[in-house]
N, C-alpha and C positions, 0 to 999 in steps of 0.2 A: 798468516795462514802458508804455508810452505807450496813450493810451487808444483805441478806433477804434470810431467809433460805428458800422460796419456788421455788428459779429460781432452772431451768432444768440446766443450761450451768455455768459453772466457770465465777464468779464472775467477771473475766476479758472482758469477753465477752460486758459486759455494759457499752457501753462510745458510742459518738457520731460517730466516726468513721468507727469502725465497723456496727453499726445502718444505718448509708450511705452504708455502702458494702451492707448488704441484701434488703435494699430499692433497691437498684437499682440491685443486683442482679434478685430478685423477677419480677422487669419491665419488664427487659429488656427478664429475662428468658419467661412471658407471650407474651412479642411481638412478642420474636422469633418462639415460637409454634403456634402463631396465624397464623405468612406470613408463615411458613411450613405448613401448611395446606392449606393456598392459594395457593401456589406454586404448592401442588399437583393436588389441584382441578380444578384446571383452563387451567389445558392440553396444555399450551403453556409459552412459554419463556418469562417474561417479564423482561426487562433491568434493571429498575429501582427498583422493587422488589426484582430481585436476587441481585443489589449493595448493600438493605440494610440488606438483610437477611443473607449474606453470606461474606458481606466485611465490611461491616460499624461496626452492631449489635455484633459480636463476642466479638470482642476486650473489647467492654464496659462487656459484660458478665465479661471477665475473670477478668477486673480490677476490679467488684464487689467483686469479690469471692476473689480475695484477701486482698481487703481492711478490709475484715472481721478479719482474722488471725492478720493480719497486726494491726489494731485496740486493739484487746487482748492482741498483744506483748509490743505495744505504753504503754496501761494503767499496765499493768503487772510491766513495768518496770518503772513507776514514781509510781507505790502504793509502790516498795520493796526498792527504791531509798535510803528511809530513814530506812530500817532494816538491822540488820547482816547477814550475808547469813546465819548461823545457820539459821534466823526463815523461810527462802527459804524451801517450801514444795518441795516435790519430784511430778513428774507427773506421776501419774498411772492411769489405766482404770480396775473400778469393776464392771464387767456384773451383778453381783448381787443385785446391788445398779440401782433402777431403772432412774434415772436421768440417770446416765451412759448408762443405755443401751437405753434408750431414743435416747437421744443424736447419739448412734452408729448408731444406725438403720438410722435415717434422715441422717448420714455422707454418709453412705455407701449407702441408697437407693440414695439419692444426687448425689454422685460421677457416679453411673450405669447410671444415665439421663444425667449427663454434658458428660460421656464418649460418650454415642449414640448421642447425639446431638453435639457434638464437631465431630464425625466418620461423620455424613449426612452433616455437614456442610462444613468440611473441602471438603468432596467425591465431594461437588455440587458446594463449591468456586471452584474448580479446571477445573471444566468442564465450572463453567460462567469465572473464565479467560480464557481459552481455546474457547467460543464463537466469535463467529463473531461479534455478537454485543457487546461487551465487548470491542473490539480492536477498533472496527468503531466509537462509539457511546458516549460511555464512555467521551470521550476528547472531546466536541464536535466542538468546532473552529479549531482544530489540527488536527485531524483525517478526519474533514470533506472534504477534497478534494479527498482523497484516500477511505476512505470510500464508494462516492458518483461514484468513478471512478472502482472501483471495481463492484459495483452492475450491471454495462452496461458492462463489461470484459466478455470475453471465461472460466475467471477461477470464475466468482458468483457463482458455485457449490461449490470452494473447501474451504476450511477453512484458514482463514490467516496462523495461526499456521503450517499448510501443506506444508507451502513454506516458511515460515519466522522463523519459528522453526526446524519442521523436528521431527523423532522419536528419543529419547534416551536422558539419563537422564541430560550430559552433559551440553547440547542445551538448556534443559529446566530450569535449575538454571541458568546457561549462557545468556539466553532473562529477566528473574524475576529479576535477579541482572541489566539488563540494565533497563528492564523497572520500578523499583524502583528510579532510577535515573531521568530518563522520567520525573516521576512525579513528581517528587522534582521542575525538571522545570517549569512544568503544572502547579505547585501552586502560584513558583515566578514570573510566566508570564516572563519567563526566555530562549526562545528557537527560532530557527530561523523560519524567511519569506521568502521566504519559504523552508522548511525541503531541506536540502542538500542530495544532492548527488552526485558517488552511494554510499551507504551505505556501511560504512567500514567494519566494523563485521558481515556482511550476511553469513551466513552457504553457502557452495559452492554447488554450482546448481547439481553435482554428488550426493549431498545427499538430495536432495531435489525433483528438478524438473525429474529428470532423474527417480524418484520412478515409476511415470507416464511414462512418456516419454522413451523409450529406446532406448539408443542410438545407442543398433547395430542394428535396424532394419531396412531394406533397403526399401525407396521411390521411387517409381516414380516422375515425374511430377505434381505439384497440380496445378490446373489454376484457374489463380485469375482476376477479371473482374473487369474493373474502368472506371465510364461515366464522361466526365467532361464538366460543363457547362460556357459557353462566358460568357465574363462582360461587351465587349462595346454591346451598344444600335444595334438593328438591325438583330444581330448575333444571330438566334433562337433555331438551331439545338445544338445538343448534340453530343460530341467526344466521339470514342466508343472504349476502350484497350484491349484487350485478352490478355494475355502472360502464357506461360506455366515456371512453378519456378520450376527448378533442383532443387530440393530436395536432393535426396541419401543421400548418405553420409556413407555407410554403410561398417561392417568390408570387406567387398568382392572387394572395391574397393574406390581407394583416388579422387573422381569425386562429383562437384554435392555443392549444399549451404553446407550441413551440413560433406563436409568433412572434415570443420575447428574441428568438433569436432570430426573428426574420430578415432576409436580408434587403428587406426596404426599410426595413426600422433598425433602430440601435439604440441602446436603453443605456443609461449609465446612474453608479450611486455612488452614496458614501454612507459607510455604516459607522456606527457611534462605539461601535467596542471591537476588541480582535475578531473574533471568533465571528466576527460577521451577523449575527441573531438580531441585530435593534439595525434597522434602515431608518432613517427620516427624512432625506433627499433622493428623490429620484426625477430624473432626465429622460424623455424620450424624445429624439432627433427622427424624423419622416425624412423618405428620399427627398423632397423636398429642401428641406434642411430648415423647417419649420422645427419648432420645439416649445416642449411643456414640461413645464416644473411643477412637482409635485413635491407638497413637506405635510411633515404630522404635526400637532399643534405643539408638542412639543422639541421641536426640530431645533439645536445652536443656528440655522441658517435662513430662519424666516426674513431678517434686514440685509442678510447678505450672501453672496456665494460661498461656496466652500471652499479650500484651498484645491490648487489644482491636484497636489497629491495626494490628493486622501480620494478622489472620483477616481470608480474603477468601473470600466464597462463591460457591462454582462455578456457572462460567456456558458457554456455549458455546464460547467463546475458551481454555478452559485443557485443554482439547484440541485444536479445532480451530485453535490455533496462527499456520496457514500459510492460509487460504481463500481468498488472491487473491494473495498475494504469498509465492507458495514458490520458492525457490531448491535447487535437486533437487542431491543428491552427484551423483558422476560414476557410481555401481557401477549403481545405477537408470536413470538418464539414457541409458546405452549399451544394458542391458537390455531398457528399453523403443523404444529405437530401433531395435532390433535386430528386435524381435518387429515390428515396424508395418513393415520393410523399408527404412530411409532408413540403414542401416550395413547392409552385407553380412555375412548369415551364415556366408559362406563363406570369406570371407577368413583367411586363418593368424592368429592372435594379435593378431584385431580390437580384441577387448574388454578386453583387459589393456592393451595399447600406447596404444587411445583414454584408458582409465582414465588411466593416468598421465602422460599429457601433456597432459590437462586439471587432475588435482590440482596441479599445479606452479602456484606462485605468480608471478605475473607484475605488471610496474609497471601497465600500459595492455592495453587493452583490444586495439588495434594491437599492440603488442607479443605478446599472448596469441597471436593471429589469426596472424599471422607464425612463432611457433613452435613452433605448432599442424601447420601446413600444412607446414613443411619440415622436423620431426621426424618426421612420418610417413611424407612423402614420402622422406625418406633412408633410414628402415629398410628401407620395402617394397624401395628399389634396392639395398641392401646387403648384408637378409638372406633377402630373398623374392626374387629378380633374374628367376626363372623365371616365378614367377607374377605379377610386377610385366609383366613384358613381356606375356604374355598377359590379362593383366586390367587393364589400366592408369588405362580408364573407370574400371571398375567402383571401384577403390581412390579416386580422384578425387573419386567423385562420394561417396562414403560419409566422405572426407575432409571433404568441405563438410556431410557431416551432422555430423560433429564437430565443427566450425567453427561449427554453429549452436546445437549445443545448448549448446555456451561463452558464443556472444554472448545467451542467452537467460536464462544462469543463474550467471556468474560476474563480476563489477564491479569491476575492481581498483583504479580513482580512487576509488570509495567503501568500498573494504576488503569488497564482499558477496562472501559464497561460504555454501556451505549449511553448516559449522559454528557460522557467526554467527549463526543465526537457525533453531533448533533447532524440528523438527515433530513436536507430541507426539500426530499421529495415527499408531496402531501403536506399537513399542517394534525398528524392525531399527536403524538409525542414530543416533535420539534415546532415550531411555530412555520419553518418554510414558506408556504405562499403565505399567510398572514403576515411576514414580515415587511410587504407592503401590499397585497390584496387586502385590510381589513376596513375599509371606508373614513379614512381617517387621513389619511394620504390626500391632500386636495392641492389643486392648482388657484395661480387669483382670480381666476376664471368661474372657480368654483366647480370645476371638473372633478370629479374624484375615482380613484383607482377601485374597483369595484371589487367588493366582498361576494356577490353573487355565486353560489355553487355550479349553477349551470353555465357559467361561463368557462368553466374545465370540464365536466362531467355531467353527465345525464344517467340517473339511475332507474333501469331497465327491469329489475326483480330484487323482492326484497322480503325479508319476513321468516320464518320458522317454518321448517321442512312439512312440506305438505300444505300450507295456506299461503303459498306465496304471491305475494300482489305483484303484478306481472306489465308494464305496459312501455311498449316500444318508444310512446313519444315522448315517456320520463316521467316518474312520479317525483313526490316531496317525499325530502329525505324521512324516517322514524329513527328514532334512538333505540336501538336496542334492549329490551329488557327494562327498559323504564314507564311504558306505560302513556300516562296521560301528560307524564312532566315533563316540557317543553321551555323549561327555563336553560338548556343548553343553547338555546338559539342566539340569547344574548351575551354569550362568550366563548370564548377561542379552546377549539378541544383541551389544550396544553394544559386549562386551568383544574382540568379532571386527570386528566390521560396523564400521566408521568412516565408509565411505560412498569410501574412495578404494582 
C-alpha cells in the first residue's frame, strides 16, 4: 500500500477489515442511539425494541470496534513480514503532532461515549432480561403455555424472576447460565414437549414464596365456595358446596393444613416416580428431634432406609405445585365458567358437550378452536334446532366462552394439557393429598397418616340451590347428583374424576 502523508492515523488502519469495522460500528452506534431515544420517548416497554436495543445490536457494536485494531494488526503483520526486526518502528504518541493529538481526542471521546452507552445498555439489558415480557414472550412457542396461565393466575402481578430466581447474586448467575443452555435448546428445537416437571433446580420455597407468605403467621379457616353442574339432560339445578379450609399451622400449634410447613415440624419424603405422584416413605421430625417414619405397604423401604439423595424435605411447592401455571381440566373449567355466567346454564347439555370437545386432542391451537366451534354449532343446529333458532346469540356467546377456556388451558403445539401437570392442591383430579393421606402409610408403632376429610376442611353448606343443608359445626359430605350411592367412600376421587 503506497504511503500517504496526509493520513491522520497510522497507515496500518487503512485496510478492508478496519474499514468494515468502522462502517459496522458507525451504523450500529447510530441505530443504538436512535433506538435508545425511542425507548426513552415512548414511555412503555416494548419487547422487540428492548430485544434489539439491549440484546442483539450491542454485540455487533463490540465486534465492529474489535475489527478496527484487528485489521491494523493484521496489516502491520503483513507489511513487516518481509522486513528485518531492526526496521520495525516503536509505537509512540506525540501530542505535539496534530495527527496524534486528533487521534487521541477521537479515541478518548469515543471511549467515553462507548462506556456510557455500555453502562446504559447493560442496565437496561439487565432489567429487560428480568422482565415478564422477556420470560414469557421472547420464546413464543416454548413459554406460551406458562405465560398465558401466569396472566390468569393469582400471581399475575408478581414478576417471574421473583419466584424463579429470587434475590442474591449466586442464583442470578445460576439462572443466567441455565438460560444460555435453554436458548441453545430453543435454537436447536431440542426441548421437551411438554416441559418436564417438577423443575429439579428450582430455588427452595423458603427463599422465594416465604418472602411474601410468612410461614409463622397463624390463619384461621378460609371459606371455599364451589358450584357443580349436572351433565345429564333434565337435571337443571346446580349443586353448591361451601367448606371451611383449616389452614392454621403457625408456630403456636401443630394443626391445620399448614402444619406441614410448621416451623416446629419438618416433613421428609421419598417419591417413587419422577413427577412425585407416588410417595411410599414419609418421615416427620418434631422440634424435639423425635422421628416417626411412615411407609406404604408396597414401599421398597420397608426394611431399609432410602438413600439420602432421594429424600426431599417438604416445602410449599409439594402441595402448591401449580401456583402460577395452572392448566385446568375441562370439568372444573366449565363448572366455574357456568357459575360465573361465561357459559349459559340454560343451554341443554352444554356442560357435557363443552367438556367433550375440549378434552379431544388436536394438532394445533387453530385446529382446536375451529373444531370446537364447528362441533358445538353443528350439535345444537342438529340436536336442538328449536332451541338454537330461539337462542342463537346465547349459544354463540357460550361457544366463545368455551373457546376462551380452551385457548388459556390447552396448548397442542407444546402438548400441554391438565394431565401433563398434576395439581397437588386438593384431591379431586390428581391424588394430591391422598399421596400420603390414604390410611395406608403406617409407622412401626401402628400410627397412620389419616384420611379423615375433617382434618383439613369442614363442610358448612351443601346441596341444590333453594334447599341447602347448613351447619356451622360441619356436615358429612354428600356426593352431588348420586342419590344414595355411597361407593365413592371406599375409593379416591381420582378413580372416577379424570377431569374430562
